[in-house]
N, C-alpha and C positions, 0 to 999 in steps of 0.2 A: 718935404721935411725927409731925409736919410735915415735908415734905418741903422742903427746901430750894428757892429759886426759880433755875432756872437762870440763869447770869451772860448778860445780854444783851452782844449786840457791840457795841462802841463806833464811833459813826458815822462813815462815810467822809467827808473833805473832797476831793470832786473838783476838777480842775483848770478854772479857767475864767478866760478872760479880763477885766478890770474895764471898766466901762462909761466912755468919757470925760464929764470935768468938763459938758463944754457941748456943744449940738449940733455935728453933724461938720462942716457948715460954719465956722463960728466957730472952731472947734479948729482946722483945717488953715488961716484962714486968720489964725490967729494966730501959726504957724509960720511963715507969710510975713512976718509983720509983726517977728515977735524973730529976725529969720534973724542978729542982729549977738551971739544967746546962743548960738549953735552951738559945739560945742566939737570937736577932734580928739585922736586918739590913733593909734600906728601897731599892727597886725598883722604879727609877724614873720614874714614869710612866707619864700618860697624863691627863688635865681634861675631853677629853673625855671619859676617864674609870671610873669616877665615880658614882654617883647617884645623882647630883646636880641639876640637869635640871629638867626632868617633870616627870612624875609620870610613863611614861612608859621606862624610862631608868632602871628601877628597874628589869625590865625582862635580860638587860645586866649586865653583869657581867664575870670576870675570871672565867675561866673554866679549864685549866690545866697548871700544873708547871712542870718542867724537871729543871734538871742541871747537869755538867761536871765533871768529876775529878778535882783533883788539876793540873793544866798545870804546862809545865816546867819554867812560868815565876811567877807561886805561885797566878796565879789568878783562881777562878771559875766563871763561865757563868751560868746563870741562863736564863731560857726560860718561855715565860707566853701567853697561849693564852686567847684569849679576845672574847667571845660572844658578837654580837651584831644584834639581833632578829627581831627588827622592820621593820615591813612593808614597802614599798616605801613612801614615806610623800605625794606625788602627785602622779597622772596619768603618767604616761610616764618615771617618774625618777625612778631609781633603787632601792632597798632596801637596807639596812644598809651593811657592808661589814664586816666580824671578822675580825681580826689580830693576829699576832704571832707579839712579842717584844722580843729582848734578851738585856743581862745587864751584866757588866762586875763588879762582886764585887773583890778588889783589898785591902780588909781590912785585918786584922789579922786574923790568922787560930791556929788551934791548930790541927794539921795531916790535915784534909781535913775539919773538921769543924768550919764554919765561929766564930770568935768571937764580941760580943759585945760590943762595944766603946760608949762615949758619949759626944757629939750625937752620935747617930746610924750612922754608914755607911750607906752611897747614892751609890746604886751602877748605874752606869749612863747607859741610854738607847743606845746602838749603832745599832739597827733599830728597825723600823715599818714598820711590812711587811703587806698589805692590800692584802684580799684573796676574793677568787671569793668562799667566803664558810660563812655565816652565822653565825655558830656553829662549828668553830673548839675547839676539845674536849681532850679526854686523849693523853698523849705523853711521847714516851720515847725517852731518849738519847743513843743511840749506839756509843762508841767512835771509833776513827778509829784505823784501822792497826800499830803494832808494837809503839804503847804508843803514838804516836805522836798526837800533840796538833789540835786537829779538831775531827770529828766525824759525825753522821747522826741524824736527828732528825725525828723520825715516830708521824704524827698525822692525828687523827682520825677527817673525815669531814663529819659532822653527818647529816647538815640538807639539801643541796643542791647537792653536788657532790657524795654522800656517797663512799667514798672510803677512805684509807688510803694515805695520802702526803709523800713523803721521800726528803729530802730537806739536801744535804751535808753543810756543816760549816766547815770552817779555824778561829782559834782566830783573830779578829779584823779585819773580813770580813763579806760580808753580805751573809743570807741563799740563796741557790741556790737550786729549786726543781729539784731534780732527776729523780723524777718518782711517778704513783701513783699507787698503788695495788687496782685491783676492785675485789670485793669477794660476789657481787649477792646482798647485802641485799638492800631489797626497800625503800623507802620511810620510814624515823624513822630507818637512817642507822646505821652503827658503832659508839658508843661512848665510846668503851674500849678495851686495849693494851695487849697482854705481849709480849715480846722478852727476848730471851738469847739465847747462846751458849749452847748447852747441847751432850757432846760427841764430835763427829765430824759434827751435825748438827745445823742451826739455825733454833728454832721455833718461828712462828708468829703466834700470835692468835687475831684474831682480831675478836669482840665480841660486839653484842650489848643487851642490858637490854630492848631494847622495844621489840625484838621479844623473850627472851630467848635463844638464839642458838648464837653460834659460828663459824666462819670458822679457820680451823688451815692449816696453810702454813707451808714450811718447806724448807729450801737449805743446801747442804753442804756449807764449808765454803770455801774451794777451789772455789766453782762456784761462789760464793757470792761476793770473793773479787778476781775474775782471774788475777788480775796484782800487788795484794798484793799494791798498791801503793794508796797515798790518792785521794780521789773521783772517785774510782772505783768500787765500791759498785754497781753488777748488780742488780738493782729491780726484773729484769724479773728472775732471778732465784730462787724466791718463787713461789711455784707451791703448789697445792693442796698435802697435806702430806700422804693422802690415798686417795684412790677410792671415798670411804663415808668421806668428812672431814670437814664435818658440826658435835658438837657436842653441848649439853645441856651445857645451861650456868647458874650454880644455881646462880650466884652473883646478891644481890639486896643492892640496897639505894647506891651503891660506887659511889663517883666522879671518883676514879682512880682507877687501879689494877695494882699492881707490881709481876714481877715475881721474887722470892730470893730463895737461895739455902742455908739451913742452915748446922753446923759443923757437923753433923750425915750424909751429901750427900743428905738429903731430899730434894725436891721441895716443892714449896707453891707457892698458890695468895694471895698476901694481896689486900684486899679490903678497899678504908681508905672512913668511913663515917661517917656521920654526922648526928643526931637525935634532933630536925626536920632535914631532907635533905636541907634545903633550909636557915637554919638560923646560922648567921655567930657568933653568941654566944651558938649553940647547943651543943651538949655533943657528945665529937669526941671518935670514935672506929677503933680499928682495926680487922676485920673482916681476918680469916685464915682459907684457906680453902687446902687441899690435892691435890697434881697432881702427875700426872705419863703421862711415854711419850709413853710406849708401853705393850701395845694400850694405845691411849693417850685417859685422863679423866682427870676430875677436880671434886673433893669428895662435899660430902654435907659439912654445914658450921661445921670447928671441934670447934673452939672456936674466941673468942672475947675478947680485950683488949683495955680497958679504959683508954686513952691516954690523955696527960694535954698538952696543949699551954699557951702559958703568957697570963693573961689577955687582951683581948682587940679584935678585930674583924678576926682573924686568927682562922685558921680551916679546916675542910673536907667538909664543906658546899660547898665549890669551887673546892677546889686546893687540891693536895697532892700529895707529891713525897717520894722517899728513895733511899737512897746511900749507900752503904758498904763500908767501907777504907778497904785496902790490909791489915790492922791490924785485921779485922775482927769486926770493931765496926759499929753499924747499926746507921744511922741517917736518921730522919725523918724532913720533911718539910711540912711549908702551908703557905699560902698568904690570905690577905684580900680579900673580894670578891671585895671589891672596891676601886680604888683611893680615897686617903683622902688627904683633904689641911692642909698638917701638918708637910712638907717638912724643912728641917733645913738649912741654907744659902741660895745658890740661887735657889735650888729645892722648888717645891711647893707641886703640886697633886703627891705623891708618895704612893707605895703600901707594908705595913711591912710585910717582910718575918721571921717565926720563926723557928729552926732549932734544933731538939733534940738530943741527944745523947745517947747510951745505957750504956756509962761510960764517 
C-alpha cells in the first residue's frame, strides 16, 4: 500500500507595495496638476496636541503620518506620531512623552482614496499610546501577510531610545510592541526610514539626517515571516545587509522618506520637504532620489516637484506619507502640524488630513 503524499504548505503572499501606473516624474507632476482633486477629513486628536497652551508647546508637533490599504470592511486606518520635547517641568519629574495614535476612517472612498464630505468626516481616535520616547519621527506601515486586515508599524525613536520600534496591529485592536531594532546611531539618532520587498528580500534603511548616514538591514521574506501568520513577524530576522552596512544618506530637509517603485521597475526614494522646514504654510516639495540595491546606494537629488495641498495648515512641515493603489494611482497625504479647535459635532480638537491623487 502506497503512502499518501505529504500535504504541501499553502504559498505565502508577502506584502509589497504596488508600482505606480506611470514613471515617477509623470506620477508626481500629475498630483501637482490635479490639485483640485485633493480631499480632506479630520483626525479626532486631543487638546494636548494643540499649540494653545504656552509658548514652549510650539516645539511639540505632529511628526509622522502613515496609512493602511483599504481593509475588508472598507475602512482605512491612519497613524499619527506626535513629539513632546519639553524637559521635566520640576526636578524629579519625568519629561514629556511622545505618542502614537490610531484612527479609523470609514467615510466614502474612491478606490482607496478618501473622499471629502460636508462637514468633513471625522476619523475617531481608537488608541493614544504614550511612549518612552519624546520624539517619534518617521513611520512606515507594512501590511500583513496574505492581504489580511492588519500589519506592522515601524517608527523611528530619535531623541531617547535611538531605535526603530516595530508594532503589530490588527484592525480594531491596540498596537502591540513586536520588538526594537538598534543600529548604532549615537544621540541625535534615527529619524527617517525606507522599507519594502525587493525580489525575495525585505530591505530596511534606517537613516539620520543628524549624521548624514544610514544603516541598511535585510531579511529574507521567509525568515521575516517564518510562520506566514498574523503577528508572527520576526524582528530579529533583520540583519546588516553587508559587512559594511552603513551608507551615505544625501537626503536633506525631509520630514519623512518613502521607498517607491514606478512603472519602469526602477526604485526611488521620495523625500517630503517644506520650505521653510517648520512652517505649516511653507512651500511643499517631493524630492526624488534614485535607489539601487546591488550594491545599495542612494543617488544625488534627481529632481523636485512642487505639490499643492488645500489652503490651510497642512503640508510637509511635519508629516507626509504616500500610498500606491493596486491600480497604480499614487496618493500623497499630509496633516496639520498641531491640533486645532474646529471639529464638527462632538469633536473639538482635530487635525485635518489632505490626500491628493495623481489621477
